[in-house]
C-alpha positions in Angstrom: -8.0 25.5 10.5 -6.5 22.5 13.0 -6.2 19.0 12.2 -6.9 16.4 15.2 -5.5 13.2 15.0 -7.4 10.7 17.8 -5.8 7.8 18.7 -7.8 4.6 18.6 -5.8 3.5 21.7 -7.8 5.5 24.2 -9.5 8.0 21.9 -7.4 10.9 23.2 -5.8 13.4 20.8 -2.8 12.5 19.7 -1.5 15.6 17.5 -2.8 18.6 16.7 -1.4 20.3 13.3 -2.6 23.6 11.5 -3.7 23.0 8.0 -1.5 24.7 5.4 -2.3 28.2 4.6 -2.6 29.4 0.9 1.1 31.5 1.1 2.6 27.9 2.2 1.5 25.9 0.1 2.3 28.3 -2.8 5.9 28.7 -1.3 6.1 24.8 -0.8 5.2 24.6 -4.5 7.8 27.3 -5.9 10.2 25.6 -3.5 10.1 22.5 -5.1 10.0 23.8 -8.4 13.5 25.9 -8.1 15.1 22.8 -5.7 14.1 20.2 -8.8 16.0 22.1 -11.3 19.2 21.5 -9.1 18.4 18.0 -7.8 18.2 16.7 -11.5 21.7 17.2 -12.5 22.6 15.2 -9.4 24.3 12.3 -10.5 21.9 9.1 -9.6 24.7 7.5 -7.5 24.5 10.8 -5.6 20.7 10.5 -5.0 20.8 6.6 -4.1 23.0 7.5 -1.2 20.9 10.1 -0.2 18.1 7.6 0.4 19.8 5.2 1.8 20.8 7.0 4.4 17.5 8.3 4.8 16.1 5.1 4.9 19.2 3.6 7.5 18.0 7.0 10.0 14.7 5.9 10.2 15.6 2.1 11.0 17.9 3.7 13.5 15.1 5.6 15.2 12.6 2.6 14.9 11.4 1.8 18.4 10.7 6.2 18.3 8.7 5.9 15.6 7.0 2.8 16.4 5.8 3.9 19.0 4.4 7.1 17.4 2.8 4.5 14.9 0.8 2.7 17.4 -0.3 5.7 19.1 -1.6 7.4 15.6 -3.0 3.6 13.8 -3.4 1.2 17.1 -1.3 -1.5 15.6 0.3 -3.7 18.4 4.0 -2.6 19.6 5.2 -5.8 19.1 4.3 -5.6 15.7 5.3 -2.0 14.3 8.8 -1.9 14.6 9.1 -4.3 11.7 7.6 -1.7 9.0 10.8 0.3 9.2 13.4 -2.7 9.8 11.6 -4.8 7.5 9.5 -3.4 4.3 10.4 0.2 4.2 14.4 -0.6 4.3 14.4 -3.4 2.1 12.4 -1.5 -0.6 14.6 2.0 -0.1 17.3 -0.1 -0.2 16.3 -2.3 -3.5 15.1 0.4 -5.5 18.6 2.5 -4.8 20.6 -0.4 -5.7 19.0 -0.6 -9.2 18.3 2.8 -10.0 21.7 3.9 -12.1 20.9 0.6 -14.3 17.1 1.4 -14.7 17.5 4.9 -15.5 20.6 5.0 -17.7 20.1 6.1 -21.3 18.6 3.7 -23.4 20.8 3.6 -26.8 19.4 2.9 -30.3 20.9 0.7 -33.0 24.1 2.1 -34.4 23.6 4.1 -37.7 26.4 5.2 -39.4 26.7 9.3 -39.0 24.0 9.4 -35.7 24.0 9.5 -32.2 20.6 8.2 -31.1 19.5 7.7 -27.5 16.4 8.2 -25.3 16.7 10.0 -22.0 14.8 9.1 -18.9 13.8 12.4 -17.7 12.5 13.4 -14.5 8.9 14.6 -14.7 9.2 17.6 -12.4 7.2 18.0 -8.8 5.6 14.9 -7.4 2.5 15.2 -5.1 2.5 11.5 -3.0 -0.7 11.3 -1.5 0.0 8.7 1.1 -2.8 6.3 3.4 -2.2 5.9 7.3 -2.5 2.0 7.3 1.2 1.3 6.3 2.3 4.9 6.0 5.9 3.7 6.0 5.4 1.1 3.6 3.1 2.5 0.9 4.7 6.2 1.0 8.3 4.7 0.6 7.4 3.2 -3.0 6.5 6.6 -4.5 9.0 8.7 -2.1 12.4 7.2 -2.7 11.8 6.3 -6.8 10.4 10.0 -7.2 13.6 11.3 -5.7 16.2 8.8 -7.7 14.7 9.9 -11.0 15.6 13.3 -10.2 12.1 14.5 -9.1 11.3 16.9 -6.0 8.4 15.9 -4.1 5.6 17.1 -1.9 4.7 14.2 0.9 0.7 14.8 2.1 0.1 12.0 4.7 -3.5 11.0 6.0 -4.3 12.9 8.7 -4.4 9.9 10.9 -0.6 9.5 10.6 1.0 13.6 10.2 4.0 12.3 12.6 5.2 10.3 9.6 5.3 13.4 6.8 7.7 15.0 9.8 10.0 12.4 10.2 10.6 11.7 6.7 11.7 15.5 6.8 14.0 15.2 9.8 15.5 11.6 7.9 16.1 13.4 4.6 17.8 16.3 6.7 19.9 14.5 8.2 20.6 12.4 5.2 21.9 15.9 3.5 19.1 16.3 0.9 19.2 19.7 -0.1 16.1 22.2 0.7 13.2 22.0 -1.1 13.6 18.8 -2.9 11.6 17.2 -0.3 8.7 19.0 1.7 5.5 17.8 3.2 2.2 19.6 3.9 -0.9 19.1 6.1 -3.8 19.8 3.8 -7.8 18.7 3.7 -9.4 17.4 0.5 -10.3 20.5 -1.0 -6.8 21.4 -0.4 -5.4 18.9 -1.9 -7.7 18.9 -5.2 -6.6 22.7 -5.4 -2.8 21.5 -5.0 -3.0 18.8 -8.3 -4.7 21.7 -10.4 -1.9 23.6 -10.0 0.9 23.5 -13.1 3.4 23.2 -11.2 2.6 19.7 -10.2 3.5 17.3 -12.8 2.4 13.9 -11.4 0.1 12.4 -8.3 1.1 9.6 -6.9 -1.7 8.0 -4.7 -2.7 5.2 -2.5 -5.8 4.5 -1.0 -9.7 4.5 -1.4 -11.1 3.6 -5.1 -13.3 6.7 -4.0 -10.1 8.7 -3.1 -8.9 7.6 -6.0 -12.0 9.0 -8.8 -11.4 12.2 -6.5 -7.9 12.3 -7.6 -8.9 12.0 -11.4 -11.6 14.8 -11.2 -8.9 17.0 -9.7 -6.1 16.2 -12.6 -8.9 16.0 -15.2 -8.1 19.7 -16.7 -4.6 18.9 -16.9 -2.5 16.6 -19.1 -0.6 15.0 -16.1 -0.4 11.2 -15.0 -1.7 9.8 -12.0 -0.7 6.4 -10.4 -3.2 5.0 -8.3 -3.1 2.3 -6.1 -6.5 1.2 -4.8 -8.8 -0.8 -2.5 -8.8 -5.0 -2.7 -11.0 -8.0 -1.7 -8.2 -10.1 -2.2 -8.8 -13.9 -2.3 -7.1 -17.5 -1.6 -7.4 -20.7 -3.1 -6.5 -23.5 -1.3 -6.5 -26.5 -3.5 -7.2 -30.4 -2.3 -3.2 -30.6 -2.8 -2.1 -27.7 -0.7 0.3 -27.6 2.1 -2.4 -27.0 5.0 -0.3 -26.4 7.8 1.3 -23.8 6.2 -1.8 -22.5 4.2 -3.5 -21.9 7.5 -0.8 -20.4 9.5 -0.2 -18.2 6.2 -3.7 -17.3 5.5 -4.8 -16.5 9.0 -1.3 -13.7 9.3 -2.5 -12.3 5.7 -6.4 -12.0 7.2 -5.9 -10.6 10.6 -2.2 -9.0 10.5 -2.7 -5.2 11.1 -6.2 -6.1 12.3 -7.4 -6.9 8.4 -6.4 -2.7 7.6 -4.6 -3.7 4.4 -5.2 -3.2 0.6 -3.6 -6.6 0.0 -5.4 -8.5 3.3 -6.9 -11.6 2.6 -10.7 -11.0 2.7 -12.0 -14.0 1.3 -11.0 -17.9 0.8 -12.3 -20.5 -1.3 -11.3 -24.0 0.1 -11.5 -27.3 -2.3 -14.2 -29.3 -0.4 -11.7 -32.6 0.4 -10.0 -30.2 2.7 -12.4 -27.6 3.7 -13.2 -28.8 7.1 -10.0 -29.5 8.1 -8.9 -26.3 6.6 -11.7 -24.6 8.7 -10.8 -26.3 11.8 -7.1 -25.4 12.0 -7.9 -21.5 10.9 -10.6 -21.2 13.7 -8.7 -22.8 16.1 -5.5 -20.1 15.1 -7.7 -17.7 15.0 -8.6 -18.2 18.6 -4.9 -17.4 19.7 -5.2 -13.6 18.7 -4.9 -11.3 22.2 -7.3 -8.7 21.4 -6.1 -5.7 23.5 -3.9 -2.5 24.2 -1.6 -2.2 21.6 0.9 -0.7 23.9 1.4 -4.0 25.9 3.7 -6.2 24.2 1.7 -9.6 24.8 -1.1 -8.1 22.7 -1.5 -9.3 19.2 -4.4 -7.3 17.4 -4.7 -3.8 18.0 -8.3 -1.5 18.0 -9.4 -0.3 14.3 -8.6 2.7 13.0 -11.8 4.3 14.5 -15.1 3.0 16.2 -16.6 4.0 12.9 -14.4 1.3 10.7 -15.3 -1.3 13.3 -19.0 -0.6 13.2 -18.5 -0.9 9.3 -16.9 -4.1 9.4 -19.5 -5.2 12.7 -22.1 -4.2 9.8 -20.7 -6.9 6.9 -20.4 -9.7 9.5 -24.5 -8.9 10.6 -25.6 -8.9 7.0 -23.6 -12.2 6.3 -25.3 -13.8 9.6 -28.6 -12.3 8.6 -28.5 -14.0 5.0 -27.1 -17.4 6.2 -23.7 -17.3 7.4 -22.5 -19.1 10.2 -19.7 -17.0 12.7 -17.5 -19.4 14.3 -15.4 -17.4 17.1 -18.3 -15.7 18.2 -16.1 -13.0 21.0 -17.4 -10.9 23.2 -17.2 -7.7 21.6 -16.7 -4.2 22.8 -19.7 -2.8 20.5 -19.2 1.2 20.0 -15.4 0.9 20.2 -12.4 0.3 17.5 -11.9 -2.7 19.4 -13.1 -5.7 17.3 -12.0 -9.5 17.9 -11.4 -11.6 14.9 -14.3 -13.6 13.3 -14.7 -16.6 10.8 -17.8 -17.4 8.6 -18.5 -20.1 7.0 -22.1 -20.9 4.7 -21.2 -17.4 3.1 -22.0 -16.4 -0.8 -21.8 -13.4 -3.3 -25.0 -12.4 -2.0 -23.3 -10.7 0.9 -20.8 -7.8 0.8 -18.6 -9.7 3.2 -17.7 -11.7 0.1 -17.6 -8.6 -2.6 -16.9 -5.5 -1.0 -13.4 -4.3 1.1 -13.7 -5.1 4.7 -10.6 -4.3 5.8 -11.1 -5.4 9.2 -10.4 -8.5 10.9 -13.2 -10.8 9.1 -13.1 -13.2 6.6 -15.4 -15.7 4.9 -14.7 -19.2 3.4 -16.5 -20.9 1.1 -16.0 -24.5 -0.3 -15.7 -25.0 -3.8 -16.1 -28.3 -6.1 -13.2 -27.4 -8.7 -10.7 -25.2 -10.4 -12.7 -23.7 -12.3 -15.3 -22.9 -9.8 -12.4 -21.5 -7.7 -11.1 -19.2 -10.9 -14.7 -18.1 -11.2 -15.5 -17.1 -7.8 -12.0 -15.0 -7.5 -12.8 -13.4 -10.8 -16.6 -12.3 -9.5 -15.1 -8.9 -8.3 -14.7 -5.4 -9.1 -11.4 -5.6 -7.5 -8.0 -7.4 -8.8 -4.9 -6.2 -6.6 -3.5 -10.1 -5.5 -4.6 -13.6 -5.0 -3.3 -16.1 -4.0 -3.1 -20.3 -4.6 -1.9 -23.0 -2.5 -0.7 -25.9 -3.6 2.4 -28.1 -4.6 1.7 -27.8 -8.0 3.4 -25.0 -9.9 2.1 -26.3 -13.2 -1.5 -25.8 -12.0 -0.4 -22.8 -10.2 0.9 -20.9 -13.2 -2.0 -22.3 -15.2 -4.7 -21.0 -12.9 -2.7 -18.0 -12.7 -3.1 -17.0 -15.8 -7.2 -16.6 -15.7 -7.4 -15.2 -12.4 -8.0 -11.4 -12.8 -5.4 -9.5 -10.6 -1.9 -7.7 -10.2 0.0 -10.0 -8.3 -0.7 -14.1 -8.4 0.7 -15.4 -5.3 1.7 -19.3 -5.0 2.2 -20.5 -1.3 2.5 -16.3 0.1 0.1 -13.6 0.5 -0.1 -9.9 1.8 3.9 -9.6 0.4 5.2 -7.0 -1.6 8.6 -8.2 -3.2 10.4 -5.0 -4.5 11.9 -6.5 -7.4 8.4 -6.9 -9.2 5.6 -4.5 -10.2 3.3 -3.4 -7.5 -0.3 -3.1 -9.7 -3.7 -3.7 -9.7 -6.4 -3.9 -12.0 -10.3 -2.9 -12.5 -10.8 -0.7 -9.5 -7.8 -1.8 -7.5 -6.3 1.3 -9.9 -3.5 1.8 -12.5 -0.1 2.2 -12.9 2.7 0.5 -10.7 5.2 1.1 -8.4 8.5 -0.8 -7.1 10.8 -2.9 -9.8 12.4 -1.2 -12.8 8.9 -0.4 -13.8 8.2 1.3 -11.0 11.3 3.5 -11.0 10.2 4.3 -14.7 6.9 5.3 -14.1 8.2 8.7 -12.5 10.3 9.7 -15.4 9.2 10.9 -19.1 11.1 9.6 -22.2 13.3 12.4 -24.4 15.0 11.3 -28.0 18.0 12.5 -28.9 18.3 12.3 -32.7 22.0 13.5 -33.7 23.2 13.8 -37.3 26.8 13.8 -37.1 27.6 14.6 -40.6 25.7 15.7 -43.6 
């Protein structure tokens, strides 16, 4: 069977790939098992140096890879190179830098006549299932730490971005990674389920939708293996009366519309204290109107198409539903209905009866709602089945900490949004998933503890 990648830029077939045969899947799994036996013996410093070389190779090719990425997902060419030159390289290098300390043996307190310690051992073969919206940034969160921990791995990328897997393979070859330690497969959903069920897979790292997360869990249900699940979000922001408004507007507009809002941690609902509501909305609308929707290969374009016409239609449906229930659309740009090209929209007079304020939008539309107090903002932020990130905009750090302790979220930002710090655990609560990547904790997630209890004399 063939897998086709349709470019949202112009609807053309950008890439075609054969799905893996059963024979190739079996060969790939067996090669991964064999390669891991040797790879786990490699010193951590050697693994780290190799991962850094891989990342540096990708950054050196950033312009070429960015062009491919723009064709595959429609992100403006003005923005695509930054995924590699900033976030991708930063995360890969940080994880390599902390690996020796994070993976070292844990010594038990001294006890006469005994040697006791805990070793962090690799899990075996890791299956990484990565999405299309930030294919380099989401995949590196698992690809690099899994290798640093001594695992071999198989990467399966979303069908929209098949070239990313192939570029990873090139980068690892250039870096000198032993054959079989990193491999990729082009698979459909049924094949993914069969691979997860295979006894040679030791861990599954999945980033994607809530529905996809449930499918991964079902496939793994008959086996005692762990899964790391980074799922959807409906991330809120709260603008307090004492917020630095200019900075809040600038950052929240970017957090709402960058990559056409196609991010699990995009800002999708904003609660603003009533005392600054009008001023905030006016500034937000003014800045939103400056986005230029168009061909993403044009360097002047700042907002490209969504991944597909169907995805854009889902956002249009949320906007219509909100307006039908009393919301006011403030931009009302001319719409190219039936295409993936969708202008940004700002809606007020919104409430939680509307899907726009409760269900993941994954597109360039955001609702802004006034609140009278911190208590009301906390209640509304927590009124969601998701909990990936949330942000507060204020000059009062004590208030930010106090409120953050009560908001159900994996990451709590003050005066920042839509950003992953590699030193901090990236995690979610509720339907946003479980487990974590990045930070020291993210590295440990790709290991299992093994205790050594040695009696030295009788």
